[in-house]
N, C-alpha and C positions, 0 to 999 in steps of 0.2 A: 740737402743731405740725404735723403733718401733717393735724390735722382744721382747724386754721384755713388755710393753704396750700389744702385743697378750698376753704375759704370765701371764700377772695380767688378763685379761679380761674372763683367760680361767680359772683363781685362782676362779674371782667370781662369772662366771658360775657353779663351782663345787662347792663354799660354798652356794651358791642359795639352789639348789638341798639336801644338809644337812640341810639346814634348816629352809625348808619345812617338809622334813620330820620328823622334831624334831617338826614343832608346829603343825603339824597333829596329829601325838601321842600324842603330849601332852593336846592337845585341842578338840582333837575323840576319843582318846579310854584312856586316863589313869586321867584326869581330868575335861571329860564330861562336869558335873553335874555343877560342880563350877565355867568354863566355861562360859556355861550358866545363871550362877545366875550372873555373872559380866556381861554379855553382855548386858541381860537382863536390871541391872541396867544403863547403859550406854544409854538405850533408855530412860529410864527413864529419866534422865541426858536433854537430846532430846526434851523430852515432854515440861520440865517444860522452858527449855531455849526457848518455839515457843514458850511455854504461856507466860510467861516474853513480849517476843516480842510483839505478841498481845494484850495484856494489853497496852503497852505504846502507842499505835498507835491513832491516835487522835480519840474520842469516847472510849477506849478500847475494849472490847470482845463486840459482839453485844448478843445480849439476840436472843435466838432462840424461836417463837414463834406459829412454825407448830406442833411443839409438845410439850405437856403441863403435868404438874408433876403435878397432886392434891395430897398434901403432907400429910400424918399422921403425923403433927407437933405435936410439945409440945407445941402449944395453943390449941391446937384442941384434947390433952388430958385435957389437965388444962379446957375447957370447957363441954368435954362429958366425962369424967372422964377417969376410966383405961381401956385402948382400948380391953383386956380379957371379959372385961364387957359388950363389946357394943353390942347391939341390929344386930343382921345382916339387921335390917330394913333402919339402918343405910346404907348399902350399896345399897339394895331394892334402895333409896330414891337417893342415889347420880347417880345410874344406871340413873333411870327414868330422872332426874332432866339435864344432862349432853345430854343424847340423847336426848330430847328437844329441847334441845338448837344446836343440827343439827352436835353432832362428827362424825368422820368418824369412828374411834372403839376407844371401850372405852378397857382397859385392865389393869388387876387388877393382880398387881406384890405383892399381898394378898395371903398366903394358908388359902383357908377352905376343913378342916382336917377330922373333926367330924362333924355330925348334930346335930343341935341343941335341945335341948330339947326341945322347940316350936317347931312343925312339920311346924307350921302357918309359921311362921319368916321363914325358908329356904324354906317354897313354893315359898312364896312374895319373895327371893333373885332370885330365878329358874323364878317366873314368868318376874320380870323384866328384866334378862338375855335376856329371851326368845322373850317378845315382844319388847327388841331395836334390836337384830339379829346382832348387830354387839361388841358384848363384849367377849374378850382374856379372857378365865378364866385361874390361875396357879397351878401346881402340882409340886410334887417334888419325883424325885426317890431317893435308897436307895440300901445299899448295906443288905445281908441275914446276920440276925445273929441267929445262932439254939438255943443258950443258952437264949435268951430272946424270942425262938418258934417263931422270923421271920424266915420265911425260903422263897428260892427264888420261884420267881412266875417264871411258868411255862406258863402261859397263863395272857393275862389281867385281870385286875376285872373283872365280870358278868355284864353284861349289857352296858359296856362302847363302847362307837361304833366309835370303832378300825380302822375301814375302812374311817371315816369320817377325825378324827382325826390321822391319820398316814398311813407310808407309806410303802410300798413292799424294804424288806432289799437287797433285790441283792443280792440271794445267799449268802450271807459272803461278798461282793465283800468289803463291809467298817469293816473289823476286826478289826483293829487298833482305829475306832471313839470308842468313851466312850461306855462301856455297862457294864446297871443296871439290879439288881437281881429282887429291887422292885417298885412298882408303890405307892405309899401312897396315901392317902385321900380316903371315905369311899362316899361323897357323889358325884354318881355317875350322880344321876338327872339336878342336877346341873352342870357337863362336857359336861353333854350331850346337854342339853342345850343352850352351849355355840359355838357361832361363829363356835371356835376354841379353842385346848389346848396345852397351852408351859410349858417343866419343867423350872424350876429357878434356876437348879443346876451349878454351877459356877465350871471353871476349873482353880482354880490358879496355878500360876507358884512355882517354889519347898520354893519360899523365900515368898510365899503368896501374892500373888501382883496379884491383875485381870490386865492382860493386854490381853487375848483374852478370846473367848464367844464361848462356844459348839454350835452350829448351830442345829445337829443332835445325837440322842441317839438311840443306841439299846437297846431296850427289847422285851423279849417274840417272839422275831421272826419277829417285825417289827422298822421300824424307825418315831419314833420321834422327833418332833421339838422343840426348845427350845422357849421361850417365844416370844424374839423377830421376831424368822421366825415365830413362828405361830401365829402373828399380822403382818406380812410380807405376808404369805399363803393369806390368807384372804381378804388383801388388792388388791392381785395381783392377787387373785384366783388362787392360783397352785396347781394344780394338780399331780397324775402319770407321767401322758404324758406330761406335763410341765414344769419338772422341772427331770435336768439330774446331775450328780453329778463326778467329777476327783479328787479323793483323792491327799490331796497333792499340787492342781492345783486351783479348781475351783469348783463354787456350777451355777447352769447355769437356770436361769430363763426365761420362753417364757410369755413375759406382752401379753394380752388381743390386747393391743393397738398396735404387731408390736414390741414392742421394746426389747430387751436383754438386761438381766441382770447378770452380772457377779459378784460370790461373790469372789472372793484370799480364799483362806484357807489350813490351812496345814493338812498333812496327817490325822490327829485325827480327821476332822473338826472345826476345830475350827478356828475364823476369828479373824484378830488380829484388835485390837478396838481403831479406830480414834479418842479419846478424843477431840472434842471441847471447852474444858477450863474449867476451875475449876467448884467447886461446886456451881448449879444454872444457868450455861450455858441456861436454858430450865427453859423457863416462868416455875414456881412454883404459884401455888393454897395454903392454906389452904385447908386441909378438910372441920373442922366446918364453912370456908363462899359458898362452893361448896353446901353444906347439908341446908346450911340455906338461898340458894340460893343468896345469897350475891355476884354476881358476872353481870356485863354487859352483857345484851344479847350480843349473836352469840360472845361471851367469845370462844368458844370451837367449833365451826363453820367449819366445814369439817376439823376441827384435830384430829389428834389422841393424843387420853389421855391417862396419864398409871396412874394407882393410887397406893399408895406404900409410905413407912415412913423413912423422915429422923430423927427420935425420937433415943438418944442412947438406949433406954430402950426395945425398941422393937430390937435389933439384928440386923440390917438390913445395917450397916455401911461397907465397905469393904475399904482395901488399894488399892489405885488407882495410876498409873504413876504422874497423877498431882496432890492430894490431899492428899499423906499419908495416914491416916486411916479414914478420916473422910468424907466418898463419900458414897451417898446412893445405894442403888441395884436400885433402880427406875432407877438413874440419869445413871445407867451400861447401863441398856437397851432403854433408850432414848440414849446414841451415836449409839450403836448397832444398832437401827433402820435408823435412821440418815444417820447414811452410809450406806447405803444399798440404802434406800431411793435415794440419791445424788448420789452415785455410785464414795464418797470420801475416798476410802481405803487404810491399810496402805499396801504398795507393798511390802515384802521383797524380794533380788533377790535372783534369784534361784542359789543353792550347784556352778554350773559352773563360775556364774558369781561372787561369793564372796571367790572360788580357784584363780580366779583370778584379783582379785585385790590384794590378797595377793601375789602370784608372783610376782605382778608389785611392789608393795612396800618391797616387800624378796629383786628383784634382783634389784633394785634402790638403796637400801642402800650397799647391797652387791658389788655392782660397784664403788659408793663413796668411802666405806671403803677401799676398795681393791685398785683403784686408787690415794686416798689425804691421808695428816697427819691427823696424830688424831684431829689438832687443827679444821682442816678444816672438817675432817669428821664428828665426833661430833656433831656440831652443827647444820650441813645441816641434820645428824641424826634427830636429834632435832626438826629441819624442818619439813623433813619427817611428822613427828608422827602429830606435828602442825596441816599440809596440812591434815592429812587421819582424824583429829577430825573438824578440819574448814567443809571439805567436806560433812561428815558424818553427820550432825550438821545442816548443809545447803541445803541437797536435802533432811530430813527428813522435816524441817520447810518451804519450801518451793513446794515440789512436795510429802512428805510423802511418799518417798523411804526409808524403813531399809537397810543403808549396815551394815552388820556388822564391826566394830571398833577392837573390840577388839583380835580378830586373826589375822587381817592385823597387830593392835600395837605389839602383841607379836609378831611376825613374822617380824616385823622389828629393832629390838632389840636383838633378837636371831642369827640375819645375820649380827647384825652390833659388837656382844661380838665371835661371832665366825671367824668374820673376824680379830676379833681384838686380837682370840686367834692363828688364825692362823699364822700371822703377826708376835705374838713376838718369835714363835716357830721358821717359817723359818727366821726371823732378827738375834735369837742370831745364828743360822746356818750359817747364808750367813756371817756375822761379822766375827765368827772364819774363814771362809773360806777368807774372804778380810783379813785380819793377816797376815795369814802363806801366802796369795802370793804377799801381796806389802809392807809385811815390808824389801825384800832386795832392793827395790829402792825408797823408798817414806817414805819422811821425816815422825815424829810422829803426826804433827799436820794435814798433808794434811791426813794422813789414817784416823785420829777422826775425820773429816769432811766428811770423806766419809761413815764413820762406822753413822755419824750422818743424810746423807744424803745417804743412798746406793742405791737410786734407779736411783739418777742423775746418776752412775756410767755404761755408760757400757762397758761390756766384748769385745774381738776383734773389728776389726775393725769395725769406723764409721767417717763419713762424719758430718764434724763441722762444722762452721765459729768461728774463734776462733782470738786470739793476739801470735805474736811468737817476743819471746825477747832473744835480746841476747849482752853479756855485754864480756869484751876485756879489759885488763892491756896493756896500747900505753906502749911499751919499754920495756917489762917485760924480755927477754931475755937479755938486758944490765942489768938490776936490777939486776937480778938475779945472773951475775956475779961478781958482786961487792958484795954479801954479802954466808958467810957461810950455810952451809943446816940448822939447827937448826935456824938460825934468819930467814931465807925465811919463812920456814916452819911455826914460830910461826907467822910470815910479816900476810903471807893468809890467816889462822887462823883466825887469829882478824878478818882480810878483809873479810872473806867469813860469816864469822859467824853476822855478822854487816849486810849486803848485802841482806844475804839470809832470817835474821827476816822483813828489807823491802820486800821484795819478798812475805812474807808469811802474812804481814801485809797487803796486800792490795789483799791478796787470791788469789796467783798465785801458777803452780804448781812447785814448783821447781825441773827439770825435768831432769840437773843435769850438774856435774861440767866438766869442759872439759877443761884441763890443768889451765890456769890461768880467762876461760873464765865461767860465768856461761849463762847457758840456762836455762828460764822459761817461762811457759804457761799460757796464762789467756781464761778461755770460759772451761776450762777442768783439771779435770774432773766434774767441777761443770760450770754449766751453768752459766753466766753471762751476763747479757746484757750492760754493760758498761768494757766490757772486755779489749778496745782499750785506757779505757781515764785509767783502774788501771794499764795497762803496763805504762802509758808515767808521769804517778803519780811515780810509784816506780821509772823511770829515774831520775826523778827530785831531788824526796829523797834521791838516791843515791851521786848524787853529790851533795846532801847539805851534807849531813853524812860523805862523803869525803873529804871536806875541814875542817867537825874536826876531822879524824883521821891524817891529815895531821899536826894539831898544836903538837897529840901525839905524832907523830911517830918523829917529830924533836925538841922535847921536852928529845928525848930517842936516838936522835942521828942517828935515822932510817932512811931511805930514803924514798922518797912520788912519789906517780905515778898518772897520771893520768888514767881513763876507756872513753873507748868508746862506744857506744850504737846503738844497730840497732833496728827499730821494725817496724814490720808486722801483718797487720789483712790482713785473706780473708779462703776459704775455706781451711782445711787440713785432713787427714785423722787421725783420733786417736784410739788406740787402743795397745794391748799387741802386740810388736813385735819380736821376737827371735828363740829362739830354743825347743827344748823339754822339758829341765831343767832348762834354763834363760833366762829369756824373760827383754824387757823393757814396761813399759807403757809408750808411748813417740807418739810424731806428724810428720806426715810427710807429702812431699809436695811440691811443687812452691812457697807457702805462707811462709813454714819454712824456706827454702832457701835465697829468698830474703830476710828476715828478718837477714840475717848470710852476705850478700853481704852489705845491708844497714852500716851494724854496719864496715865493713872493709872500705864504702866509708869515713868514719870520716873522716881516714886519709888523703885524697886529698883535704878535705874542711877546715879542720883543726877546724872541729865541735867534739861537744861531743854527740848531741842525733838526729838521724834521721830517720823519721821514713817516710813511702810510701804514696801515694793518699787515699788508703784505711785508712788505719790509719786515716790520715787528715779532711776526711770526717766525722767519726766520732767524734774527739777531738778537731776538728777548734772553737767549741761557748765554751769553757772552756780553754782553753790554747793557751799564743802568742807562735804564731809559725811564718817563712817565706820561701817563695817559695825560695831552692836552684838551684836547676837543673832540665832537661828532661833527662835523662839517662837510658842505655841501660846496663844492666849489663850481666856479663859471662855468658854464657850458656842458654841467655832470648832472642827473637827476636824484641817482643815487647815493649817498653821502658816504663817509669816511670817515673814520677813528683814525685821529695822528696823534703819534705822541715827540716828546723830546728826546734827542741821543744827549747823553750828559757823561759819559764815559767807560773807560773798559774793567766790568768786572772781575778783571787781574788786579786791580787799582783799589784799595781803600776809598768805600766816598766820605766825603767831610760827614762827621756824625751832626755840626751843624745845619750843612743840610741837608743831610738825612730825615731829623727831624724838619727841616722845612718841608720836604714833599711829603713824608706823612700827614702833615696840617694838609697840606694843599688836595690832599687824594678827599682826604675826611672834606674839604670846604667842596672838593668837584663832587661826589656823591648826593651833597645835598643840594647843591646846585640843581642837578641834575631830579631833583624830589620836589623843587619847586620850590623848597626852604632857602628864600632868597635872603633871609636876615642870618639865619646859622652859618649858613653859608658864607657872609659878611664876613662874621666874626673870624670863622674859622680863615680865611685867603687873609686877615690879617695876621693870624699870627703868624702864619708863613714871610708874612712879608716884614714881622719882625725883627725874625731871624734872617732873612735875605732881603734888606731893602730894596733891591734893586732887581727882585723878581719878575721879568717881566708879565707871565702868564698869572702871578699873582694879581697882579698890577689891572691887568685885562678881564679879569674876573672880580675884580670889587667895583671897576667901571658898571661891570655887565648889570653885578649883584643890584646896584644904585636905581640903574635905568629898570628893571625888573620888578623894584619895590614900589615904585611912583607907578609904574605901568605894567602891572599883571599881565604874564603871557596865559594866548586861550588853554581851554580845557584841553584840546588836541594837542598843543607843542609838545614836540619829541623830541624833544633838545639839542636838536640838529640846529648847529650857524650857520646861514648861509653867505658865505666867505663871493663879496660883489666882486671885487678887484682880482686883476690879474696879475 
């Protein structure tokens, strides 16, 4: 059994390796893009689950007040007309109003691409920007399009203060970061008047959803920040000397107050956005109200103010994990700024931890599926999948940790299927082997049971606790001499058929027919917790069925006979025993031999079923038994208590029989106290109630002998059984 367990464990490790290889090839090579999209979708589900949980809390999701969105909404458009017709003086006034209220930063998520026809209007916007000293303006990058005469720019636009707004590109260290061909926008004086400028290009995933934000981009040999990063660079006074970037790990900002901010990024410099909630999680104020100064004084004091649009007609609504398609781009930037300021980031597990999670899930399922039956392994595999989902959702909700879900899930089911396919092929091979080997000495019923549970069968020697059963026909030689050969064979065939069915009914292993004897074993090859009880039930059912056979035989003028049975439980060596070409699956050992001796002991006591003390301990709660004697069988020095099986406790005991047994118990106690005379009287009382009680007759015989020939003082009450 241990060897088989180790073999299964070894197989599970082999299948674990094969499953890992399959999953890695599928998800990292053949179908990587599909896998990435599906994994991203599961991240969206986690976002939505987290938001749903937060919304159910008392008070729901609190509005973030430290970052304010001045919203070019539908109401503002109704009040001020088409956005394309707004004079830039509106924006200048917006800057003045917000700046005068004490805002920390004013961030335009609005593109000013070309000069206004009225240069004075541009000048007013530039002056307001310059005066505020904390305005961050947006620009965009684009790709070259030679067909439209839009060629790649080798340098930044003329007069743009690149040293103020960009960083050294570190000699190409960031080749995987986004690279752009052109910087759009012609109002260079407006840019130069700003505290910082940042690009507003998004990097959506393959399915178009915005889950990450590029913090830097390469252009014309310089490193330009995105709008959110530009805002923070202004607020934190980030310079070339106070920023360090490690692609695939983090961007580190050294803050003047001796603090350090580490922003986790991927190899392309993207930060995963930890969305704080659905649309309008941040404080929104209509653009029109700010323009008309219809807000409470101090509304913007010490706050970061972003100016953008939620109006559908202005084409700045993006698909995000928490909101579908109706989410303003300005609030995406608000989330990025909030994440960096609070240090509340999405942390993706590194590759080695992801592979470790994959290995653990695959290994667990491989071991489970290899060691257990399908009826158990399938629910447990489903449970492992459910646990993976629970863990991934929980750690994301509680700790903002993004643990891959799809790859471990794929690994879980690939490993399960791999084990099932392997087991099916191996079991077919094993079944053919078992049939070829065991058909020579095992009934078809038992063979089919072993084929159904091949894991329970140990080939070769194995020590087990089981129960041995022996039955024999009383005075068979005398009966056989009274019948011709054909009648005798027909009688035995009928007897063996009926008795064998009883053995198999109780799931015993019909070991062999030995002349007129039946040898059966319980607890092998199929392990049974109640093996002793099954053997005793077999004996009782045999006696009951034999009485019905007697009636049929009497009608046919055939002789009847009685059977005696011995049962013992204990350790025995089980396995294939024999020669090279012929062998027998059987059990050997003292426990088996004792069962045979107990069957013979019935002759002395005139009983039908005798069990040992070890069997008695396992069945006494279910059966009526009486203690018979304390004997030492031939070939053994250690004495053993023996008991007679009388019936099932589920059936009432005959009152007369019960009284007789009480007398017998009294007599046995006095017998062991060497009070032979008193014991004799009690055994006589038992015999008067049941005149043919074999044990009472035996002890009456002994008492007569011991009265005339008293036992020595050191007599221990043990009776030595000389015959086999």
